[in-house]
N, C-alpha and C positions, 0 to 999 in steps of 0.2 A: 618730352623724354624723361624717362624716369632718372633717379638721382643714380642709381646702379649702373645704368646705361652711360651717363655721364662718367662716371669713375672708370667703367671698362674702356672707355677710349682712351684714357690715358696711358701713354707708352711707359715702358720701364724707364726709370729715371737715369740708371748708369752713372750716377755723380761719381762713382769711383774713377770712372775714367776721365773725368774732366779734371784738368789741370787749375784747380781753383787757387793752389798755392801761388802758382805763377802768375795767375791773372791779378790777384790781390797783391803781390808784390810789385808788378809793373803798374799798378794804378792804385795808389792807397789814399785816393781822394774819396771823402764820404759820399754816399749814393743819397740824392734827394729824392723822396716820393713827394710829387704833386698831388693834394688831395682837394677837389673843389667844393668843398664843403665845411661847415662852420665845425670847430671842436666839440667834442662831445655826442654828435650825433652818430646815426648807424654807419654813414659812409666812413667817418673818420673812424670809428671803432675798427671796421675791417681794415682800414689802412694801417693803424698801429699795431694791430696783431700781425698783419701780414710784415710789417716792416721789423718787428721783432723777430720773426722768424726767419726772415732773409738775412737779417744781420748776423745771425747765428750760423747760416750756411756760408755766406760770402766771407765772414770774419772780418767785416768791413762795418762802420757806421754807417746806418741807414736813418735819414732824419726825415719826419714827416713835416710838410710845409702845407698848412692849410691856405688854400687861395679861393674862396667862396665867391659867387658871383656868377651871372650868365648861365646859369643852368650848368655849370662846371666849365664853361668854355673859357675862362680866365687860366684856369690850370692848364687845360689842353693845349692853349695856345702856347704857353711857354714851353712845354716839352714839344710840341711841333717845330718849333723855331729852332731847337737844339739839335738839328741835324748831325747824327753820327756820334751823339754825345752818351755814353753808356751809364754816365753818372748821375742821369736825370730821368725818371719814371712817373708814370701817371698812374693813379688809381682810378680808372675809368669805370663809369657805371652807367644805368640805362640811357640817362639823357644824350649819352655819345651818340647814340642811334636815333633818339628822339627829336632833338634839336634840328637836325637838316629836314628832318619830315615836315617839322611845322613853321620852318622858314626863317627860325633864328640865324642872323647873321654870324658867319664865322670867316676867320681869316686862316683857316687852315681845311685841308681835306681829310675826313676822319677815316679814309682808308689808306690813301697814298703817303699820308706824312707821318704815320706810325709803324712800328713794328710789334704786333700782338705777341704777348709771351704766354700768358695763361689765364684762362677764364678761372676765377677764384671761387666764386659762390652765385647761386641764384636763390630766389625766393619767390614763392607764389603770393598772391594778393588773396585776403580773404575779404569777402563781400559780409559786411556786418551792418546791422542796423540798431536801433533804439528798440529796448526792450517791449514798449508798448505797440510796437507796430504788429499787427494781428497775423504775421506769416511766420512760417517754419522753414522755409526754403526756396529756392529760385523760382520754381514754378509757381508756388503761392504768391511771390513778391510780384511776379508779372500778371498773374491773374489779377490781384489787388490794385496795382498799378493801372491796370486798364479799366477797372470799374472806378477808379477815382484820378481821371486825368488831370495832372498840372497840381495835383496837392501834395507830391512828395518831392523832397529835394536831395539831391545827391552831392555829396561835398567832394571836392577834388584837391589833392594836396599839392598845389602849385601848378602854375601854366607850363604844360609840356611833361609833367610828371606821368609815370606809368599809372598812377592812381586816378588821374583826370581823364586820360584817355582810354583806358580800360572800361571807365564809367559811361564814357561816351559811346564806346562800342556796344555796352550793354543796352543802353538806350536805342541804338539805331538798330542792332540786330532783332531785339524784340519788339521793336515800333512802340516805344513809350513815350508817352508826354510825361516827362519827370523835368524838375528844374534844375539845372547845374549851378553850382554855388561854388565859385573859386575862393581858393584860400592861399595864403602865403606860406604854405608848410603844412605838415601834418598835425602838429600840435594844435593850432587853434581850429582846424576843421574837426579833430576828435573832441574838443572842447564843445563845440556848437552842437555835435552830434550826441554827446551825452546830456546835453541841455535840451535837446529836443528841437533845436531850430533847423536842422536837416535831419533826416531819417535814415539815410545810407550812405555809405562809404566802401570803396575798395581800398584796403590799406595792407601794408606789409604786417605780419604776423607779430613783430616785437613791439609795434606801436599799440596795438589793440589787446596784447596777451592779458594784461591785468585786468583789463576792463572785462574781459569775457570771464576770466575766473571769477570775477565778483558780480558776475550777471548784470552788470551794468551796460552790457552790449550782448548781442547775440550773433552767432555766425551762420548765415545762410548757404553759402557755398564758396568754392575754391576756384581761382582764376586758372589753375592749370588742370591737365586731364588726370592727374592722378589725386587721389586723396591725401590728407595730412594725418600722419598716425595720432597726433594730439588732438585733432577736431574730426574724428571719423564721421561725424553725422553732416559734415559740410561736403556734400556731394560737388563734383566738377560741375561748373555752370555749361560746360560743353554738353553735359548730358540733357540740357534743354535746349541750349543755343550752340549747335553744331560747329565746331571749328574754333570755339571760343578758347583761346590759350595764351595767356599773357604773363609774364615774370619779370621781376627786377633783377639785375645782375651786376656784379663787381668783376673786374678784370684788371690785369697789369700790362699797360703799354709802355715802350720805349720809343725814341725818335726812330724816324726812317734813316737809312743810311749807316747803319751799324756796320762794323768789321762782323764777318761771319761768326767768327770765334767768340766774339763778345755778346752776339745774338744768342747762340747756342747756350753760352753758360748762363746768361739771364734767363733763358727759357727755362733750363734745366731748374736753377734755383729757384724761380717762381713757382714752379710745379711742385717741387718738394715741400717748399714753405707753405702752399697752400692746401697740403695734404698733410701737414705735421700735426700732432696733438695739439698744441697751443693753439694753432688757427681753428682747427676743427672744433675743439671746445668752445672757443668764443663765438665762432659763427653759429652752432647749434643753439647756445645761449640765446642768442639774436633771432632765432627762427629761419636761419639760413641754411641752404644746404651747400656743403663743400664740393668742389670739383677739382680744380687743379689738372687741366688737360693740357695739351702740346699747343706750340703756336700755330700750328696748321689748323688744328680744329678751333681754335679760337679765332682765327681770321674768318673761318667759314661761319662760326657762329655769328659773328660782328656783321657779316654782308647778309646773313638771313635776316637779323634783326633789323637793319637798315631798309630793308624791302619790305618786312611785317609793318613797322610803325608807318612808313611811307603810304602804305595802303589803308591803315587805320586813320591817318590824317586825311587822306582823299575822302575814305567815306564818311568821316565825322564832320570835316570842314574845319576843324581846329588849327587856327593858325596864329604865330604870333602877332601880338598887336603892334 
């Protein structure tokens, strides 16, 4: 789905009709946003920019609390267990849909235990390679890999990451004999890619942008059906492998069981914050595409993502150990 289509789905915000003053006066407690990642990374950057914008709308303190671990499940569990509490939010990301698909144990239901508020941003993945690899696009890569079975390695940025699973789907759809090399995060994966220990990776834009600019890496394709303005020569992988369409995403969830008025207020605030200039500028700097849609649209998106990644896990056989 194109960015303009995402944005066109967002309903008019109508915040003037909301009684934010009354809501804030009736509940002056700080809002805590759980972020299931370490400080300083891409997920944390999104969370802090969003918290700042939501704080301005709510006129209440919004505190980011980093709770990394278990692919975001520690943070998600804390929010799931706070049924009815409008003061505890979760910055969910792609692992929210991937974890159940690959069998990571959870003490919550990713659909029933949360109130979706708004999808904040999405990001395509770039298929990048070491510059010494003699290919210029996805089609040439597939042909080269078939001529050289078992000689290429594709890095995955963590078990259950969109990077890993989309790489596995590339192999499965193209029927390639490529060695999968798992890493504990994007940083070590990129370092080995730069050093030539592995040759390929599907990565978010922000992680590899400086290396593409310095020509230490080259982009072969993009994981979504639309080209990126910044990398127009990286054609959609789907042009070679029909149906190939994967993206990372970030969105705000609240616990289930909210009062209807609390759910509506938080939805509208999250939507407006997600489309604010401060968030849009920060997201675009990180190579993300701002969204800011409705609760109903975000719920439908999560439902679709759960099905999408379950199908990927079934096709690739990726399971948590």
